[in-house]
N, C-alpha and C positions, 0 to 999 in steps of 0.2 A: 207637632203635638201628637198627631196620629201615630207617628213612628215610635215616639217615646211610650205611648200607651201600649202599643203592640209589643214592644220590647219588655216592658214591665210585666205584662200579663203572661207572655211566653216564658220568660225566665222563671217567674214564680210558679207556673204550672209544673215546670220541671222540678223545682225545689220541693213542692208539695207532693208530687208523685212518689218521691222517695220515701214518704212516710207510710206507704201501704203496708210495710212490714209490721206496723203496729196496729193492724186491723182497722184502719180508717177506710170505710167502704165508699162506694161511688157517691152515695147521697152526701156524705160529709165533704168529699172532694168537690162535688158540684156546688155545694154551698160556699166553699172557700173560693171557687172560681167566680161565683156570683159576687162575692164580697170584693174581689179584685176589680171586677168590671165596674162595680158601683163607685169605687174609690180611685179609679185610674186617673181621672182628671185632677183630683185633689193632690195626688202624689206626683203627677207629672209637673204640676206647678211648683212643688218643692224642688224637684230636679232642676227646673229652669232657674230657680232662685240660687241654688248651689252653683250652677253654671256661671251665673253672674258674679258670685263671690270669688271664685277661682283663687283659692288660698293654697299656698305652698305647704309642704309637709311640716308637721308640728306647729303650723300657724293657722290651722283650720278652725279658728275661733267661732266665726259666724256660722259656718257650715255645721259644726258639731252642735252648736246651740239650736239650730233649726231642727236637727234630727232628734235631739234630746227633748225638745218641746213637744213634738208630735207624739213621741213615745209616752210622755207623761199624760197627754190628753187621752190616749187610748189605754190608760190604766197600768202602765209599767212602772216599777220602782227603778228610777234612773239615777245612776251615779256618773257624774262627769268629772274628769280629771283623775282617773285611776292609773295605777302603775307608774306614777310620777310624771304623767303626760297630761297637760291641761286639756287637750282636745280628744282624749280617749274616753270611750263610753262603755259602760256595762249596764244594760237594762234587763230587768228580770220580772217574770210573772209566773205564778204557780209554785208548786213544790213537788218534791219527789221525782220519780223516774217514770217514763223516759225523760231525760234532760236534753233538749235540742237547742243548739246554738246557731244563730245566723250571723254571718260576717258582713261588714260593710266598710267601705273606704270612701274618702271624699277629698283627697288631696289633688291639687292641680300640678301642672308642669311649668317649668321656666319657659318664658318667651313664646307661649302658645296662645296668647290673647286672641280671641276670635269672636266676631259677631255670629249669630245663628244663620249663616249663609253657606252656600256650597262652594264659594270661592274664598280665597284668603283675603280677609279684611279685618285686621285686629281692632279691638275696642280701644286699646292703648298700645302703641308700638313698644315691643320689648317686655310687656307685662306678662304675668302668668296666665295660663288658660287650661281648660280641660281638653286633653287630647287622647284620653284613654277611657272615656266613659265613666269616670268616677262620680260625676254628678248624678248618673243613673244608678250606679252600683250600690252606693250607700242607701239610697232611697228604696231600691228593690229589696235589700236585706231587711230594712225596717218594715216595709209593707208585708213581706213574707212572714215575719215574726208576728205582726198584728193579725194577719189573716189566720195563722195557725191558732193564736190565742182565742180569736173569735170562734173558730170551729170547736175548740176544746171546751169553751164555756157553754156553747149552745148544746153540745152533746154530752156534757158531763164527763169528759175525758180527763184523767189525772196526768200530771206531769209538769215539767218546767220548761218554759220558753225563755230564751235569752237572746239579746242582740248585743253584738260586740262592735263598737265603732273603733276602727283600727286606723290610727293616724299614719301618715308618711309611708304609704306602701311603695311609692315610686323610688325612694332612695333611702329613707331613714329607717325603714323596717320596724315600725311601731309594734308589730305583733311579737317580735322577739322579747320586748320588755313585758308584754302582756303574758307571754308564756312563762317568763322568769318570775313574774308576780303571782303565778298560780291561778290566773283568771279562767283558764280553760279546764281546770281540774273538775272531775265529776261529771263531765258531759258524756252522753252516750253517742251523740253524732253532731257533726258540725256541717252546715250547709253554706256553700259559698256560690257566688255567681259572678259572671263578668260579661258585659256587653260584647257582641261580636257580630260577624257577618252571617252566622248560622246558629241554629239551636241544637245543642247536643248535651249529653250527660256523661259523667265519668266519676270514678271514685278513687280514693287513695291519693298518691302523690303524682300530680301531672303538671306541675309548674316548676320553674327554675328557682333555686335558692339564690341569694345575693351575697356576694362578698365585695365590699367597697373599701378601697384603700386610697390614701392620699400620700404621694411621694414628693419629698422636697429634695431637689438637687442643689448642692452648694458648690460654688466655684470662686473665681477671683476676677474682679473687674479690671479692665484696662481700656484704653482708647482703641476702638476697633480699626480706625484708620491709621493712627500714629504708631501704636505699639501693640498690635494684637498678640504678639508672641509672649507678652508679659501676662496675658490673661488666661484664665481657665474657665471655659464656657460651660455653664450649667445647662445651657440650651443644647449643646452638643450631646451631653449625656442623656437628656430627655429624648432627643431625636433617635439616638441609638436604641433606647428602650422601645420607642414606637416601631422602629424597623424590626426589632427582635419579636415583638408581638405579632406583626404581620406574618413573619415566617412561622410563628407558632400556630397560626390558625389552621394550617394544613394538617396538623397532627393532633388536634383536639377533637373530641366527639362532636358530631354535628348538632347535638342539642345544646351545646354550650355557646355562650355569647361573650365577647369581650368588647368593651367600649371604653374609650378614654378621651379626655380633653386636657388641654394645657390651660390651667387657671391663671397662672402667672408665667409669662414668657420673656420677661425683660421689659425695660421701659423705652429704650431707644436703640435703633439699628446701629448707631455708631459707638455703642458701648457694649463690650463683652459682658453678658449678664452673669452675675454671681449667684442668682437665685432663680430657680424655675420650679413651679409646683404643678404636678400632674395628678389628676384624679381619675381613677378607673373604677 
């Protein structure tokens, strides 16, 4: 619990520090920091709740509801289910400029079910779990937006504060649909955060984009023991692709990453597979 509080407070101080360009003085920032300290326990509890939900991308129904509920309580106009995604959120307060957006994510990962322990012990073997801090990330964005709203109300500052709940960051790329829907139009700045082993700030583009592909190889079945020469192995084609990717790694920029898994690799070792599906 103490670690989550420290992470929330530290990340949000970094986010709020960036607003100094709009003449927010030390008194206002100190007030915002005090607000964060006062509400750290409340929001750490929400983070723990989202940890327990551990919902996969585009399926974050309870997690998005939890964030939408707290935003409504603190006076935001909340829209859930935007850009054609049931678990996407846009919450708004205020009007005019500057218009500041906070991003949040809350999707879990496959097969990372885990109790709150330092050693591996899944809640349910094979179930999803949070392995990238998204239970913290979404809550931190919400708390940042609320803290900024509170400071602006208290000191009579004009502007708009928005929170964007972005589904499926890990693989589905919900933000792409939000951009296509024009949800980020009109913003002056967007603040994002991510839990990590250290605290730092940056601006501009500092993360990798994602291109996800699913490749299906087709062949011809035969009995692998009796007449393998009559078959055309889709698995052989997939293995050749994998080998080619490994050779490619030497020649790509060090910032790039390539990952792939075989989703379907055949059913039985004694049958030449006629279908293999690879996702990268």
